[in-house]
Legacy VTK file of the C-alpha trace (Angstrom):
# vtk DataFile Version 3.0
C-alpha trace
ASCII
DATASET POLYDATA
POINTS 350 float
-0.131 0.041 0.083
2.886 2.292 0.882
4.483 1.969 -2.412
0.922 2.707 -4.192
0.620 5.929 -2.617
4.078 6.746 -3.416
3.212 6.169 -7.231
0.031 8.199 -6.668
1.855 11.092 -5.628
4.756 11.075 -8.226
1.793 11.174 -10.709
0.452 13.836 -9.135
3.738 15.993 -8.960
3.561 15.152 -12.864
0.702 16.609 -13.582
1.446 19.863 -11.838
4.453 20.191 -13.693
2.806 19.606 -16.999
0.243 22.030 -15.898
3.456 24.607 -14.997
4.727 24.247 -18.065
1.607 24.861 -19.826
0.936 28.048 -18.051
4.665 29.186 -18.842
4.134 28.569 -22.533
0.808 30.580 -22.767
2.489 33.845 -21.036
4.323 34.942 -24.095
1.002 34.582 -25.925
-0.948 37.168 -23.602
2.175 39.270 -23.641
2.347 39.546 -27.166
-1.409 40.604 -27.721
-1.032 43.352 -24.968
1.976 44.593 -26.926
-0.222 45.374 -29.950
-2.129 48.301 -29.165
0.811 50.152 -27.498
1.903 53.272 -28.647
5.389 52.226 -30.240
3.531 49.665 -32.291
0.727 52.008 -33.540
3.184 54.615 -34.676
5.044 52.379 -36.738
1.761 51.192 -38.566
0.698 54.995 -38.682
3.829 55.850 -40.466
4.535 52.956 -42.467
2.118 54.183 -45.599
3.957 57.632 -45.513
7.340 55.585 -46.434
5.848 54.124 -49.327
5.258 56.695 -52.320
1.368 57.102 -53.211
0.719 56.666 -56.704
-1.748 59.352 -58.210
-4.435 56.316 -59.266
-4.230 55.513 -55.741
-5.078 58.822 -54.458
-7.893 59.085 -56.874
-9.378 55.642 -55.716
-9.190 57.056 -52.201
-10.810 60.020 -52.883
-13.534 58.271 -54.923
-14.434 55.937 -52.006
-14.751 59.009 -49.561
-16.961 61.019 -51.735
-19.529 58.090 -52.434
-23.101 58.613 -50.849
-22.353 55.795 -48.604
-18.755 56.796 -47.746
-17.844 57.315 -44.166
-16.080 59.900 -41.701
-13.217 57.242 -41.874
-12.517 57.347 -45.274
-12.762 60.950 -45.675
-9.884 61.180 -43.165
-8.312 58.932 -45.117
-8.977 60.961 -48.073
-7.716 64.264 -46.613
-4.339 62.456 -45.240
-3.661 61.125 -48.880
-3.689 64.508 -50.277
-1.412 65.883 -47.316
1.065 62.620 -48.432
0.916 63.539 -52.207
1.717 67.006 -51.313
4.637 66.090 -49.470
5.940 63.943 -52.389
6.085 66.847 -54.538
8.025 68.731 -52.347
10.413 66.154 -51.738
11.167 66.027 -55.554
11.837 69.956 -55.424
14.964 70.438 -53.645
13.813 74.370 -53.976
11.429 73.516 -51.302
13.595 73.681 -48.575
14.435 77.128 -48.952
10.878 78.144 -47.856
7.733 78.053 -45.646
4.947 76.992 -48.257
1.685 78.337 -48.454
-1.220 77.519 -50.685
-4.186 79.376 -51.778
-6.046 77.188 -54.321
-9.754 77.954 -54.603
-12.155 78.618 -57.641
-14.765 80.350 -55.005
-14.537 83.844 -53.474
-11.530 85.003 -51.404
-13.456 85.467 -47.845
-12.934 86.186 -44.502
-12.493 82.859 -42.966
-9.304 82.182 -45.134
-7.312 84.919 -43.030
-7.884 82.426 -40.368
-6.732 79.580 -42.181
-3.392 81.331 -43.260
-2.754 82.463 -40.070
-3.079 79.267 -38.527
-0.398 77.982 -41.211
2.231 81.058 -40.645
1.751 80.834 -36.723
3.154 76.938 -36.995
6.019 77.710 -39.467
9.745 76.949 -38.872
11.350 80.461 -37.826
13.586 82.086 -40.310
12.706 81.411 -43.728
10.921 83.402 -46.633
7.591 82.387 -47.747
6.767 81.078 -51.014
2.519 81.108 -51.855
1.319 79.308 -54.638
-1.848 81.284 -55.660
-4.775 80.242 -57.710
-7.926 82.480 -57.054
-10.454 84.095 -59.189
-10.530 86.879 -56.747
-13.199 87.750 -54.112
-13.333 90.210 -50.931
-10.793 92.718 -51.021
-10.071 93.060 -47.345
-9.086 89.621 -46.910
-6.907 89.900 -49.750
-5.195 92.726 -48.166
-4.721 91.217 -44.769
-3.296 88.060 -46.407
-0.812 89.729 -48.259
0.006 91.893 -44.598
0.634 88.513 -42.732
2.718 86.847 -45.185
4.631 89.839 -45.153
5.030 89.894 -41.547
5.817 86.204 -41.099
8.170 85.771 -44.138
11.703 86.279 -43.295
13.923 88.002 -46.190
11.577 87.805 -48.960
8.069 87.156 -50.005
7.709 85.171 -53.291
4.478 84.202 -54.884
3.962 81.973 -57.647
1.211 82.193 -60.297
0.737 79.068 -62.176
-2.202 80.025 -63.780
-4.755 83.010 -62.422
-4.690 85.285 -59.764
-7.494 87.680 -60.540
-9.193 90.797 -59.106
-8.214 90.754 -55.370
-5.899 87.978 -55.871
-3.969 90.524 -58.162
-4.169 92.948 -54.954
-2.433 90.125 -52.689
0.333 89.747 -55.614
1.377 93.448 -54.672
2.867 92.041 -51.394
5.221 90.068 -53.272
8.949 90.508 -53.350
9.198 88.346 -56.034
6.279 87.325 -58.559
6.973 84.210 -60.603
4.849 83.691 -63.575
4.797 81.445 -66.899
3.211 81.380 -70.428
-0.269 80.577 -68.926
-0.201 83.026 -66.045
-2.414 86.038 -65.724
-3.335 88.607 -63.132
-5.855 91.329 -63.721
-7.387 94.617 -62.616
-8.125 95.131 -59.434
-11.311 97.920 -59.577
-14.060 96.745 -57.245
-16.803 95.024 -58.336
-20.342 95.276 -56.912
-23.283 92.991 -57.696
-20.949 91.606 -60.265
-21.016 95.071 -62.224
-17.473 97.299 -62.114
-17.887 100.325 -59.688
-16.391 102.388 -62.026
-18.756 101.295 -64.396
-21.437 103.856 -62.947
-19.374 107.200 -63.522
-18.201 105.703 -67.417
-22.080 105.495 -67.817
-22.902 109.015 -66.335
-19.901 110.229 -68.741
-21.297 108.421 -71.598
-24.824 109.947 -71.050
-23.355 113.812 -70.607
-21.801 113.144 -74.249
-25.261 112.238 -75.328
-26.840 115.517 -74.103
-24.133 117.358 -76.321
-25.153 115.780 -79.239
-28.828 115.947 -78.582
-29.229 119.353 -76.614
-33.151 119.040 -76.685
-33.148 115.702 -74.905
-31.117 117.111 -72.029
-34.435 117.351 -69.939
-35.597 113.967 -70.687
-32.048 112.797 -69.398
-31.823 114.881 -66.347
-35.250 113.489 -65.131
-33.995 109.777 -65.806
-30.690 110.294 -63.716
-32.646 112.282 -60.638
-35.199 108.899 -60.968
-32.840 106.336 -61.117
-29.426 107.363 -59.475
-28.988 109.025 -56.198
-25.998 111.077 -56.066
-24.756 109.255 -53.019
-24.324 106.135 -54.717
-21.827 107.890 -57.441
-19.803 109.152 -54.609
-19.720 106.015 -53.149
-18.875 103.726 -56.187
-16.070 106.428 -56.532
-14.428 106.032 -53.278
-14.555 102.201 -53.307
-12.282 102.420 -56.081
-10.133 104.773 -54.209
-9.537 102.407 -51.627
-8.277 99.805 -53.968
-6.136 101.900 -54.993
-5.094 102.771 -51.248
-5.100 98.959 -50.131
-2.548 98.542 -53.373
-0.261 101.259 -52.532
0.121 100.069 -49.059
1.267 96.693 -50.063
3.812 97.643 -52.884
5.079 100.265 -50.262
7.358 98.109 -48.322
9.157 96.897 -51.535
9.317 100.134 -53.791
13.232 99.836 -54.481
12.104 96.505 -56.629
9.294 98.440 -58.435
9.727 100.351 -61.810
7.109 103.010 -60.957
5.952 104.340 -57.636
3.203 102.146 -55.571
0.732 104.798 -56.703
1.208 104.834 -60.257
1.236 101.519 -59.995
-2.106 101.101 -58.038
-3.634 103.579 -60.418
-2.778 101.831 -63.478
-4.214 98.680 -61.853
-7.690 100.785 -60.979
-7.973 103.142 -63.434
-6.448 101.894 -66.970
-8.312 98.622 -67.871
-11.906 98.643 -69.004
-12.946 95.228 -68.739
-12.227 93.703 -65.044
-11.444 90.235 -66.996
-8.664 91.879 -68.850
-5.639 89.373 -69.084
-2.716 90.800 -67.908
-0.099 88.249 -68.849
3.952 87.987 -67.689
5.380 90.427 -70.365
2.522 93.194 -69.325
3.119 92.592 -65.628
6.963 93.059 -66.074
5.610 96.378 -67.673
3.999 97.013 -64.477
5.563 95.986 -61.827
9.209 95.788 -63.372
11.706 92.982 -64.081
13.005 92.917 -60.762
9.831 91.866 -59.002
8.417 89.843 -61.925
10.478 86.739 -62.740
9.151 84.933 -66.037
12.248 82.580 -67.039
10.662 79.286 -65.680
12.512 79.254 -62.305
12.709 76.471 -59.855
9.905 78.247 -57.740
7.643 78.267 -61.021
8.126 74.707 -61.481
7.314 73.707 -58.118
4.505 75.852 -57.867
2.754 74.722 -61.270
3.621 70.926 -60.133
1.441 71.488 -56.892
-1.207 73.490 -59.202
-1.220 70.399 -61.677
-2.177 67.918 -58.862
-4.652 70.063 -57.017
-6.616 71.103 -60.454
-6.892 67.244 -61.053
-8.367 66.771 -57.566
-10.870 69.267 -58.054
-12.156 67.644 -61.431
-12.068 64.364 -59.602
-14.325 66.086 -56.907
-16.274 68.138 -59.404
-17.427 64.863 -61.317
-18.844 63.464 -57.905
-20.700 66.508 -57.461
-18.160 68.214 -55.110
-15.996 70.959 -54.753
-12.456 71.192 -53.379
-10.032 74.062 -52.089
-7.023 73.912 -49.971
-5.786 77.077 -47.900
-3.109 77.048 -45.819
-0.075 74.781 -46.036
0.575 71.277 -47.117
-0.404 69.969 -43.473
-4.010 71.972 -43.484
-7.170 70.485 -43.778
-8.041 69.885 -47.863
-11.772 70.457 -47.987
-14.515 68.356 -49.925
-17.572 70.102 -49.608
-21.041 68.777 -51.633
-22.322 71.324 -54.187
-25.746 72.741 -53.825
-27.952 71.547 -56.397
LINES 1 351
350 0 1 2 3 4 5 6 7 8 9 10 11 12 13 14 15 16 17 18 19 20 21 22 23 24 25 26 27 28 29 30 31 32 33 34 35 36 37 38 39 40 41 42 43 44 45 46 47 48 49 50 51 52 53 54 55 56 57 58 59 60 61 62 63 64 65 66 67 68 69 70 71 72 73 74 75 76 77 78 79 80 81 82 83 84 85 86 87 88 89 90 91 92 93 94 95 96 97 98 99 100 101 102 103 104 105 106 107 108 109 110 111 112 113 114 115 116 117 118 119 120 121 122 123 124 125 126 127 128 129 130 131 132 133 134 135 136 137 138 139 140 141 142 143 144 145 146 147 148 149 150 151 152 153 154 155 156 157 158 159 160 161 162 163 164 165 166 167 168 169 170 171 172 173 174 175 176 177 178 179 180 181 182 183 184 185 186 187 188 189 190 191 192 193 194 195 196 197 198 199 200 201 202 203 204 205 206 207 208 209 210 211 212 213 214 215 216 217 218 219 220 221 222 223 224 225 226 227 228 229 230 231 232 233 234 235 236 237 238 239 240 241 242 243 244 245 246 247 248 249 250 251 252 253 254 255 256 257 258 259 260 261 262 263 264 265 266 267 268 269 270 271 272 273 274 275 276 277 278 279 280 281 282 283 284 285 286 287 288 289 290 291 292 293 294 295 296 297 298 299 300 301 302 303 304 305 306 307 308 309 310 311 312 313 314 315 316 317 318 319 320 321 322 323 324 325 326 327 328 329 330 331 332 333 334 335 336 337 338 339 340 341 342 343 344 345 346 347 348 349
């Protein structure tokens, strides 16, 4: 009996040893599971996509997926991050990009007051001690925001402010160009007059209309009473004075932006501002790179296909392709700020 007890005891010990071994085998498995959500592993997972170059057709697929009617918030976030990554890839292919803090205004809509906040958030996070390069694509907008953005860019630029116009910077965007130490333009670049528009009509047009009527009165004196009654009934005199003052205000804004770098200009700031407000009869008049050099001078306007222009043109080309993808899906796209700012896709109203 004593022997059998010893045997049972040995078997029990052996079982305990087996159980202990099994437990020690499970521990590393549990440890590995706990390690997955750790910060180190998460950071590696996030950084790995940025190490692989994103092809444009993949970017296009990500955007199309996000903008589907059933697209999720996570897919939209992925699309915004993909746009940022692609812009970063563009920068890496242009060595000149390391010389600047880069701003982007790519917007086919109006330049509005909220754009000032976006630019301010970007410039206050920039690396200090660098000049600013602004890639500008805009049809125009409100004159006040354009002026303040120009002032902001000059305040935070160290050394110089460079503006690249790959295609168009019209109306209020031309006013913003007046802040630049250097304006880089290509064969398809255009700026335009800065005469103010009220209800999509030129403010100076009212004055021109009155002048035209006065000439008609000279030609037809007998109709002078009819013209006088028409004017008194349809045109309050205060409106005529208001429209003229609005035009003078645009000239003042341009003069103030040109003044800090007047040594680079071919004429005085006042003469250039007056030319941009009063010299052109059509608000949509195309002022190309050659005429821009005549207005501002060759020291300010660079037209030799510079490294800065090549960078700006590459950024524009990608962003306009993204805009076309969004447009086909019923969305509009714009980016105001830096390459790290949020790219905006918004559903157009029908």
